[in-house]
N, C-alpha and C positions, 0 to 999 in steps of 0.2 A: 349348325350347319349353316353357309352363304347363304345369301336370298340374293345377289346380284346373277342377273342372268350368263350362262355361258356361252362362249361363241366357238366352234372351232370350222377349220377348213380343209379339204384336203384339193390340194392344187394340182388334178388331173392332168395327163397327157391330154386329153380329149375333154374334158371340163372342167371346171372349178366350181367346187359345193359348199357353200358355209351352210352351217347349222345353229338354228340357236335353241338351250336349253334351258328351262325356269321350273323354279321350284314349286310346285305345287299338291297340296296335299301331302306333306313331309316325303313326296317323289319328288323325282327329276322327268321334265315332259318337255318332249320334243316339238318347239311352238311355231319354228318358220323356219321356212329352208331359201336360201338363193342359188340358182346355177347359172354357170353362163358356158357356153364353149370357149375350150382355151386354146391361146398361139405361144409358141417361145417354150414350149413344155416338150421333150422329148425323152419316153422311156422314162417316165416320171423325174426328170431333173431338169431344171431352166436353163435353158442354151440363150434365151433374148428374154433379158429382165422387164425392157419395156412392153414387149407383145406379151408376157403372162400380166403387167399391173392391166392390161384391158379388161379381161377375163376376171381377175381378182376384185375390180371396183366394182363391175357390173354384179357380179353375184352380192356382191356385199351391199350394195344398194338395194337389190333387191330381200335381201333378206331385212335389210334394215324396214325395209318399205312393210313388208308383211308384219316384222314383229313389233314395228313402232317403237325402236331402241336405234341407238346411236352405238354402231361399234367402234372398241377403243383397242380393242386384245384379243388376241386368238390362240387355240390350242393348235397344232398344226402336224397335220400326217405327213411320213414323208414315205420315200419308196423307192425303187432303184437298183439298178443290179452289183452298184457300187456298196451296198448295206450288207454288212459280211459277220458271221456267227465262229465266235470259238470257245471251243471250252476250258474253264481254267480248273485247279484245284489248288484249296488253300489246306497248309498242312501244319498240325502242331502238336506238342506235347500234351498230355490230361498232365497237369502238376499239382493236382486240387487235393484235398484230405482223401485218402484211400483211392486217389485217381478216379475220381466219380466228377462226370462232366457238369460244369455251371453253367449259368445263361451266361455269363464272362465269359466262359471258353467258347461259347458260340457266338457270341459278337466278334470275338477278338480271329475266329478264323471265316467269318463273314465279311471283315474288312479285309484279309488277307485274299480270299478266293476274289473278290472281287477289283483288287487290286490289279491291273494287267498293264506292262509298259508299252506303250501304243505310240507310232511313229506322229510327228508332229502333224504329218499330212491327215491322220484317222481323228475321229471324234468318237467318243464312248456314247451311245445312245441308252441303252438300258444292262442292266447283269441283273438274273434269273435265276435264283436258287432254286438247285437240284434236288439231290438228297445229301445225305451226309455219311461215312462211313465210319466206324470204331475197327482199327486193326485192321484184321482180314474181313470183317464183317461190315459189306454193302449192302446200300437200300435203306437207309433209315432215313425215318422223316424229324422225327425229334427226340437228341440222342441226350437229352438234358436229364438226369439221372443215371444212368449209366454207366459203367466202369470198364475200361480200356487203359490201352499205352498212348497212341494216338490218333488222336479225332481230323479228319479230313471233311472236307466239304466242297460240291461239287458244283459250278457253277457255268453258268450259261450267258457269256456277255456277248452285245448285239455292237456293231459299230462302221460307222461309213466314215466316207471321204468329206473332210472337216470345209470343204471346197463347194460341196456340193449344197450341203447345210446354211455353208454362208450366202451362197446366191441365191435362195430359196427365201432367205429373212430378209435378205436387200428389198425383195420385191414387194414385202410387208413396211418394209423401213420406208419406201419412198412413197408411199400413202398412208404415212403416219397412223400404222397400226402395228402393236406391238406382237411379240409371240413369244408368250407366254413361258412353252414348253415342246418341243418335237417328240414327237410318239411315234415310233413303226405300224404302219398302217393297218395292216392285216394283224398284229398283235391289241390294236385298237377295236379292230371290228370284231375279233373272240369276243368281247366283254357284250357286244350287243347281240349276239347270235348262238351263243355256244352257251349249254348250259351245265349246271356243275356237275351229271351224271355223266354228259360225254366225255368230258376232261377226265373224271374218273378210270372212264373204259378206254378211254384211248381215241384221239378223232384226230384227222386232218381236214383242214382248214384252208381252202385253197380262193383268194382273192384275185379275182380276172378282172384288170383291169386296161385301159386303152393302150397301155405302154409295158407296162408290166404285168408278170403272173406272179405273185405272190404269197405265199406260204407257213405256217406256223402248227408244227405237230405238238398235242399234248398229250401225257399219257400218268398214271397215277396221280390225277392232281396238278402237275407240274407241265412246264411247258419244257420240251424234249430236245424241240431243234425251231428251225425257224430261214426263209431266206427269201430271195428274192430274183427273179432272171428278167432281162430288160427283152423280155417278148410279151405282147399285147395283142387287145383287137384289133389295132391299128396294122398290126403286121400282117392278118388277115385279109383285112381291106386293102391295104398294099400288093399282095399276092394277087390278089383278083382280078385287081386295074391292070398286074403286068401281065397276067396270062390271059385274058380277052382285050388287051388293046384297050381298054373304056379308061372314062373319068373316076376318079375317087370317090367324086360326090354318086355317081353311078352304082359304086363299087359298092358303099355303103349300104346305099338303098337296095341292094340287090342280095348282101348280106345278111339283112334284117327280114328283107319280105322270104326271099326262097332260100336262106341258107340253114345249113343242120349238120352237127358236129359228126354226125352218121348219115350215111350216104342212106336214101330214102330207096325204099325196094322199087318206087313207081318212078324212079327219078331217068331212068334210062327213056322213057316214054312222054318226056316232055321238053322242050325248046326255049329258049327267050327270044325274044327280039329286041334289040335296042335300037332309034334311030339315030342317024349321023347327027353328031353335034362337033362344037369349032375344034379343029385340030384332031378328030377320030371320027372312023368311016363308018355306018352304022354297023353293026356285028348281029349275026345270030349264033347261039352257043346251047348247048343243052343243058340243063339240070343238074343233071352228075355228073358233069366236068366241073360246074361250079360246085357241087359241094364235097368233089373230091379233091377238089386245090383247099376249101376249108377243112374238111379233115387230116388233110398232109398237114398244114399247119400247128391244129390243135392237138393231136397227136403226139407230135414230136416235141409241143410244150411240157404237156403232161407226162410225158416217156422221162424227160429231166429229171421233174420232178421225183417221180419214180424212181429211179437213179439213184437218187440224193437219199433216200428214205431206206433204199436199199443198202447201201451202202452203209449206212449207221443200224441196219438190224430192227429198224422201227416200222417196219410194216404188220410183222404179225402183234404189234403193241393195238392196231386202232379196233378195238372192237365194235367201238361205234360208229366204224367209217369215215367217211369224206364229206363236207358239209362245203357248198360254191359258194360264194357272195360277189358282188361286182358286176357290173355291166354286164362283163359276158356271160353271165348266164340267163341274158336273153334270148341267146344261139339256142337254136331247139335243138332238142336231145343230146345237151352238154352233159346233161347226169348219166345220159348211157351210155358215153363214152366212158369218162369217169370210172365209171364201176363196172367196166369190161376191161378196163386198165389197169386199175389199181384191184381189182377184185377183190370191193367191196363194196358195200351197199352204198348211194349217194343221194342226197338231197340240196335242195335249195335252200341253205339257210334265209331265216327270217328275223325281224326285229321281234326277239322275245323278251331284252330284259329290260326296254325300256317305253314308255309310253308316248304314243304320238297324237297328237291333235286333230281331230275330225278332219281338216282340209289336207293332210299331209298322207299320203299312201308310205307303209314302211316297206318301201321295197330292197331287195338286195344291194343295190348301188347305194343307199346311204348308211349301209354298215360302218363303215369307216368312220363316221362325221359323229354318227350313232354314240361307238364306242368313246368317241374324244369325249365327248358331253359326260359318259359314265365317269371316264377316266379324272376328268377335272372335278366331277360332283365328289367323287373319293377322296383324291386330295386338295381341297379347298383352294381349286384355280378359278377365282372367283376375282369381280371387281375389287374386293376389299383386301383380298391376300392375295396376292401377286406373289409368290414364292418357287422361284426356277428350280425344278426338283435336283437338277445336278449339284445345288448349295446340301442337300438334307445330309443328314448324317445317315449315309448309307442306307437310309427308309427308302429303297429302290420300290418301283412298283408291280414288283415278282409280288409282293402281295396279292393284290388285285386279280393278277391272271389266276390263281388259283382259286378263285371263285366261280 
């Protein structure tokens, strides 16, 4: 295994996060973190390259100083409503002796299932092996040695807008930092916060970001669905600012101090008073009104996720409930609302699968970068062996997401 540090970056809508992972005592340890407010990114997508560079450079330098290293290449977590998934099926006749499935058959059908003709404007991000079927027998996880006439493999393919990825990579190129690979952020987060038991029993992971809400569903040890919605914490802040004619800074502060995803029982009896600020009059309004605005936006967003799961019939498979990560977990009572909407137990995800140095608090908003480090650790994405994932022989990242 490599000895060079790994570096992961989440170029988020509200902040840029850089994390450094090093190999210590035969394991990966998160040793340094750099963060800086982001500008030039909206809904997880770069809209102003030069502005995005400012936050990236500051976060990189902070991580370099903390970790006493120079950063030249990174793993990048990506998000955004342009990211889509599609199911694809590969199907081949079983032609070997006595029609017994061999490993060569599995390799061939995997290659076929992962081959999807995408428009030039789209870029393949991941392929996730799900299950096999032989003739009319479905739900097979290891078909080698079984007998039948036709072998099929079901694959989940994740792809996104090529221009969006290119714009993100341009930010790094302009500051002379290479991007080794790009990974869908919520899938990376799953590596850091989910246990094998949760993936086996069925779990919904929701990453609550500043500009997007991303989700991934695991059932029977494989990823069953994933997606991104272009709505996040920034939208709540904007809703508050517009509803009460206050500044975005005031709105964000109120969200953090008085906000709740569920309206408090005693909210009606409390009022908030804000002094006059340049361009905005003095304001007074009830806490209940504030929390009603917050609840409306969060409720709507989570219902979109639920609707997608209902459409695919996945909700009954979630025996391990819902896990939340991202900065949105700081909103009070967010788990209570998710539990109510999905009818399932809910918990905030913590970094269970990676160690952190004592100076680093393993908060849920580090899940994506921590997962990216784990991804790189498993795939040899270190300073000595830079191997772009898309060039490997169909040994894609589905293996690691089964663990």
